[in-house]
C-alpha positions as CSV (number, residue, x, y, z in Angstrom):
1,M,0.0,0.0,0.0
2,S,2.7,2.4,1.0
3,K,4.6,1.5,-2.1
4,D,1.7,2.6,-4.3
5,I,1.6,5.9,-2.5
6,D,5.3,6.5,-3.1
7,K,4.7,5.9,-6.8
8,T,1.8,8.3,-6.8
9,E,3.8,11.0,-5.1
10,A,6.7,10.4,-7.5
11,T,4.4,10.7,-10.4
12,T,3.0,13.9,-9.0
13,D,6.4,15.4,-8.5
14,D,7.3,14.5,-12.1
15,E,4.2,16.2,-13.4
16,R,4.9,19.3,-11.4
17,S,8.4,19.5,-12.7
18,L,7.2,19.1,-16.2
19,A,4.6,21.8,-15.7
20,D,7.2,24.2,-14.4
21,L,9.5,23.5,-17.4
22,L,6.6,24.1,-19.8
23,K,5.8,27.4,-18.2
24,L,9.5,28.4,-18.4
25,A,9.9,27.4,-22.0
26,G,6.6,28.9,-23.3
27,E,5.1,27.8,-26.5
28,R,7.3,25.4,-28.5
29,P,6.9,23.4,-31.7
30,E,5.1,20.1,-31.4
31,I,7.2,16.9,-31.4
32,P,7.7,15.8,-35.0
33,L,5.4,13.0,-36.0
34,G,8.4,10.8,-37.1
35,I,9.8,10.8,-33.6
36,E,6.4,10.1,-32.1
37,S,5.8,7.1,-34.4
38,R,9.3,5.6,-33.8
39,V,8.9,5.8,-30.0
40,Y,5.4,4.3,-30.1
41,H,6.5,1.5,-32.5
42,Q,9.5,0.6,-30.2
43,V,7.2,0.3,-27.2
44,Q,4.9,-2.0,-29.1
45,Q,7.7,-4.3,-30.1
46,E,9.2,-4.4,-26.6
47,W,5.9,-5.3,-25.0
48,R,5.0,-7.9,-27.5
49,A,8.4,-9.6,-27.2
50,S,8.2,-9.6,-23.4
51,T,4.6,-10.9,-23.1
52,T,4.6,-14.7,-23.7
53,E,1.5,-15.6,-21.7
54,P,-1.8,-16.4,-23.5
55,N,-3.3,-13.3,-22.2
56,G,-0.2,-11.3,-22.9
57,E,-1.8,-9.3,-25.7
58,K,-4.5,-8.3,-23.3
59,A,-2.0,-7.2,-20.7
60,Y,-0.1,-5.3,-23.4
61,R,-3.3,-3.4,-24.4
62,S,-4.1,-2.6,-20.8
63,V,-0.8,-1.0,-19.9
64,H,0.7,0.2,-23.2
65,S,-1.1,3.6,-22.9
66,S,0.4,4.2,-19.5
67,W,3.9,3.5,-20.9
68,R,3.3,5.6,-23.9
69,R,2.5,8.6,-21.6
70,K,5.8,8.0,-19.7
71,I,7.8,7.8,-22.9
72,F,6.2,11.0,-24.1
73,R,7.1,12.7,-20.8
74,R,10.7,11.7,-21.1
75,S,10.7,12.8,-24.8
76,L,9.2,16.1,-23.9
77,L,11.9,16.6,-21.3
78,R,14.6,15.9,-23.8
79,W,13.0,18.5,-26.2
80,I,11.9,21.2,-23.7
81,I,14.9,21.5,-21.5
82,P,17.4,22.5,-24.3
83,L,14.7,24.8,-25.8
84,G,14.1,26.4,-22.5
85,V,17.8,26.9,-21.9
86,T,18.2,28.3,-25.4
87,A,15.3,30.7,-25.0
88,T,16.6,31.9,-21.6
89,A,20.1,32.5,-23.1
90,A,18.6,34.4,-26.0
91,L,16.5,36.6,-23.6
92,V,19.7,37.4,-21.6
93,V,21.5,38.4,-24.8
94,V,18.6,40.7,-25.9
95,L,18.4,42.3,-22.5
96,S,22.1,42.8,-22.2
97,A,22.6,44.1,-25.7
98,P,23.2,47.9,-25.8
99,S,20.3,49.9,-27.3
100,V,21.0,51.4,-30.7
101,Q,20.9,55.2,-30.6
102,V,19.6,56.9,-33.8
103,P,21.7,60.1,-34.3
104,V,19.7,63.3,-34.3
105,Q,20.4,65.4,-37.4
106,T,20.5,69.1,-36.6
107,V,19.8,71.1,-39.8
108,A,19.2,74.6,-38.6
109,T,19.3,77.1,-35.7
110,V,16.8,79.7,-34.8
111,S,18.0,83.2,-35.7
112,R,14.8,85.3,-35.0
113,V,11.4,84.8,-33.4
114,V,8.6,87.2,-34.1
115,G,5.4,87.2,-32.0
116,S,4.5,86.6,-28.4
117,G,2.3,83.6,-28.7
118,Q,3.0,79.8,-28.8
119,I,5.9,80.2,-31.2
120,S,7.9,82.4,-28.7
121,R,7.3,79.8,-26.0
122,Q,8.6,77.0,-28.2
123,Y,11.6,78.6,-29.8
124,S,14.4,81.1,-28.9
125,N,17.4,82.5,-30.7
126,G,20.2,79.9,-31.0
127,M,17.9,76.9,-30.5
128,S,18.6,73.8,-32.7
129,V,16.1,72.6,-35.2
130,N,16.3,68.9,-36.2
131,A,15.2,66.8,-39.1
132,G,11.7,65.6,-38.6
133,D,10.6,68.7,-36.6
134,V,7.3,70.3,-37.6
135,I,7.0,74.0,-37.1
136,S,3.6,75.7,-36.9
137,T,3.0,79.4,-36.6
138,G,-0.1,81.3,-35.6
139,P,-1.4,84.7,-36.6
140,D,1.2,87.5,-36.3
141,E,3.9,85.0,-35.7
142,G,7.1,84.1,-37.6
143,L,10.4,82.3,-37.3
144,S,13.7,82.7,-39.1
145,L,16.1,79.8,-39.4
146,L,19.8,79.7,-40.3
147,L,20.4,76.5,-42.3
148,A,23.5,74.3,-42.2
149,R,25.0,75.8,-45.4
150,G,24.3,79.4,-44.4
151,E,20.9,79.8,-46.1
152,S,18.2,81.8,-44.5
153,L,14.7,80.2,-44.3
154,R,11.8,82.3,-43.0
155,I,8.5,81.0,-41.9
156,G,5.5,83.4,-42.1
157,A,2.3,83.5,-40.1
158,N,-0.3,80.7,-40.2
159,T,2.2,78.3,-41.7
160,Q,3.0,74.6,-41.1
161,I,6.3,73.2,-42.4
162,R,8.1,69.9,-41.8
163,I,11.9,69.9,-41.7
164,D,12.8,66.8,-43.7
165,G,16.5,67.4,-44.0
166,K,19.2,70.0,-44.5
167,D,17.8,71.0,-47.9
168,R,14.4,69.3,-48.0
169,F,11.1,70.6,-46.6
170,T,7.4,69.9,-46.8
171,L,5.1,72.9,-46.8
172,S,1.6,71.9,-45.8
173,G,0.2,75.4,-45.8
174,G,1.2,79.0,-45.4
175,R,4.2,80.9,-46.8
176,I,8.0,80.7,-46.5
177,Y,11.0,82.6,-47.9
178,A,14.5,81.4,-48.7
179,D,17.7,83.3,-49.3
180,T,20.4,80.9,-50.5
181,G,23.1,83.6,-50.6
182,L,25.1,84.9,-53.5
183,F,25.7,81.5,-55.1
184,V,23.5,81.9,-58.1
185,Y,22.7,78.9,-60.3
186,R,24.2,76.4,-57.8
187,Q,23.6,72.7,-57.7
188,D,21.7,70.8,-55.0
189,G,19.4,73.7,-54.0
190,L,16.7,73.7,-51.5
191,K,13.6,71.6,-52.3
192,I,10.2,72.5,-51.1
193,D,7.5,69.9,-51.4
194,T,3.8,71.0,-51.6
195,E,0.5,69.5,-52.5
196,F,0.9,71.1,-56.0
197,G,4.4,70.0,-56.7
198,Q,8.0,70.5,-55.8
199,V,9.8,73.9,-55.9
200,T,13.6,73.8,-56.3
201,D,15.9,76.8,-56.0
202,V,18.8,77.4,-58.4
203,G,20.5,80.1,-56.2
204,T,17.9,82.6,-55.3
205,Q,15.8,84.7,-53.0
206,F,12.3,83.5,-53.4
207,S,9.0,82.9,-51.5
208,V,6.5,80.0,-51.7
209,T,2.9,80.2,-50.6
210,A,0.7,77.1,-50.6
211,D,-2.9,76.7,-49.8
212,T,-5.8,74.5,-50.9
213,D,-6.4,76.6,-54.0
214,G,-2.9,76.4,-55.4
215,L,0.8,77.5,-55.4
216,D,2.3,81.0,-55.5
217,V,6.1,81.3,-56.2
218,A,7.7,84.8,-56.3
219,V,11.4,85.3,-57.2
220,R,13.4,88.2,-55.9
221,E,16.7,87.0,-57.3
222,G,18.0,84.1,-59.4
223,R,15.6,81.3,-60.6
224,V,13.4,78.5,-59.2
225,N,12.1,75.4,-61.0
226,I,8.6,74.0,-60.3
227,D,7.5,70.5,-61.0
228,N,3.7,70.3,-60.9
229,R,3.0,66.6,-61.2
230,G,5.2,66.3,-64.3
231,D,4.4,69.8,-65.8
232,L,7.7,71.8,-65.5
233,Y,7.9,75.6,-65.0
234,S,10.6,78.1,-64.2
235,A,10.3,81.5,-62.6
236,R,13.1,84.1,-62.8
237,L,14.1,87.3,-61.1
238,G,11.1,89.7,-61.0
239,E,8.5,87.0,-61.8
240,R,5.6,85.6,-59.8
241,L,4.3,82.3,-61.0
242,I,0.8,81.3,-59.8
243,L,-0.6,77.8,-60.2
244,R,-4.4,77.5,-59.5
245,N,-6.1,74.2,-59.1
246,G,-7.6,73.3,-62.4
247,Q,-6.7,76.6,-64.1
248,G,-3.0,76.1,-65.1
249,A,-0.3,78.6,-64.6
250,S,0.0,82.4,-64.9
251,V,3.0,84.7,-64.5
252,D,3.0,88.3,-63.2
253,T,5.9,90.7,-62.6
254,I,7.1,91.8,-59.1
255,D,9.7,94.3,-58.0
256,S,12.4,93.3,-55.5
257,H,11.3,96.2,-53.3
258,D,7.6,95.6,-53.6
259,E,5.4,95.7,-50.5
260,Y,4.8,92.0,-51.0
261,W,8.2,91.4,-49.4
262,N,7.6,93.4,-46.2
263,W,6.8,90.3,-44.1
264,V,10.2,88.9,-45.3
265,T,12.0,92.0,-44.1
266,D,10.4,91.8,-40.7
267,L,11.8,88.3,-40.3
268,A,15.3,89.1,-41.4
269,P,18.0,87.7,-39.1
270,E,19.7,90.3,-37.0
271,F,23.0,91.6,-38.4
272,D,26.0,91.1,-36.1
273,L,28.1,94.3,-36.3
274,Q,31.2,92.9,-34.6
275,N,34.3,93.1,-36.8
276,K,32.2,94.3,-39.7
277,S,32.8,97.3,-42.0
278,L,30.2,99.9,-43.1
279,L,30.3,98.3,-46.6
280,D,29.4,94.9,-45.1
281,F,26.5,96.4,-43.3
282,L,25.3,98.3,-46.4
283,K,25.4,95.2,-48.6
284,W,23.3,93.3,-46.0
285,A,20.7,96.1,-45.7
286,A,20.4,96.5,-49.5
287,R,19.9,92.7,-50.0
288,E,17.3,92.5,-47.2
289,T,15.3,95.5,-48.5
290,G,15.6,94.7,-52.2
291,R,17.4,97.9,-53.0
292,E,20.4,98.5,-55.2
293,L,23.5,99.8,-53.4
294,A,25.3,102.5,-55.3
295,F,28.3,104.9,-54.6
296,D,28.9,108.2,-56.2
297,S,32.7,107.5,-56.5
298,N,35.4,105.0,-55.8
299,D,36.5,107.1,-52.8
300,S,33.0,106.6,-51.3
301,R,33.2,102.9,-51.7
302,L,36.8,102.8,-50.2
303,F,35.6,104.9,-47.3
304,A,32.8,102.5,-46.6
305,M,35.2,99.5,-46.8
306,R,37.6,101.1,-44.4
307,T,35.1,102.3,-41.8
308,D,34.1,100.0,-39.0
309,V,30.7,100.0,-37.5
310,H,29.9,99.6,-33.8
311,G,26.9,99.2,-31.6
312,S,23.9,96.9,-32.0
313,V,20.9,96.7,-34.3
314,V,19.2,93.9,-32.2
315,G,15.4,94.2,-32.5
316,L,15.5,96.5,-35.5
317,T,14.3,95.7,-39.0
318,P,16.7,96.3,-41.9
319,D,15.1,99.6,-42.7
320,E,15.3,100.8,-39.1
321,A,18.9,99.5,-38.8
322,L,19.9,101.3,-42.0
323,E,18.8,104.7,-40.7
324,A,20.3,104.0,-37.2
325,I,23.8,103.2,-38.5
326,L,24.0,105.8,-41.3
327,V,23.2,108.7,-39.0
328,T,26.3,107.8,-36.9
329,T,28.7,108.1,-39.9
330,T,30.1,111.1,-41.8
331,V,28.8,110.0,-45.1
332,H,26.0,111.5,-47.0
333,Y,23.3,109.2,-48.2
334,R,20.0,108.9,-50.0
335,I,17.6,106.1,-49.4
336,G,15.2,105.8,-52.2
337,E,12.4,103.3,-53.0
338,D,14.7,101.1,-55.0
339,S,18.3,102.2,-54.1
340,I,20.7,103.3,-51.4
341,V,23.2,105.9,-52.6
342,I,26.3,106.7,-50.6
343,E,28.1,110.0,-51.2
344,R,31.2,111.8,-49.8
């Protein structure tokens, strides 16, 4: 009697151990049918060979199922223990492996913030802007960025733009302005993706306005190309190309000092006067206001080149800065609608 109890307890311990192993290993593939068949066939042969009594076949039938269960338990142990150890080792490797850090690509820095709303709480001068960032401005807000290669990108009011890379952007709505410097007809220019096509600069000052009705591209200097779903257009200095949904393209003229550009001037990056000459400052002011810079003589140009400027124009627009600096010099000047003339 006690011997039977010992067998029962041993069986219970085996089953508990097996259950614990199954929980540890988790779900595993079923035992291949080939292995199952070979084990079962071997049990049959052993029992039939060892059973010589007339009722041996009956005895075989009555107990073979019990042995089959034991054989399967042992087979399961041989399969599950290695798999459980392997799974545990793999888990340790995964947990101990260092996480892969995706580098953040900084593509611009903030050079000017206009407005006192949400945009001023999110951004400040000198802050980094990364690839993947989405910038949204509200009414009477604006942001000026200095890109990696020195280009200026200005984001007007009520605008949403995604920074895709150092020279790639997606304009969902609103208006932007880009100044790529003095490198006219350069390669690998800025690309602005919009619902109505892609705008690519070829060394320019230009603006792009996008809304649900169409696309408006104005060129202050240089040239831009527009790919409108396979229809190719170009806009050059003094041209304003407008694409309306379902109406094709039209081209108007626009002066570099037109009032249209006033919002761009308000977002101009502040000019750092440190170690700059009067000539440097005048060139900046003329470019930002769309005026032509002229000198009445070579002496006047040389004087501007040799004269250093001091102070600060922080918080001033280019027009305001121009007046503030020139009144501190000994030069005579005339500021017209389309020109700045320096005289001695």
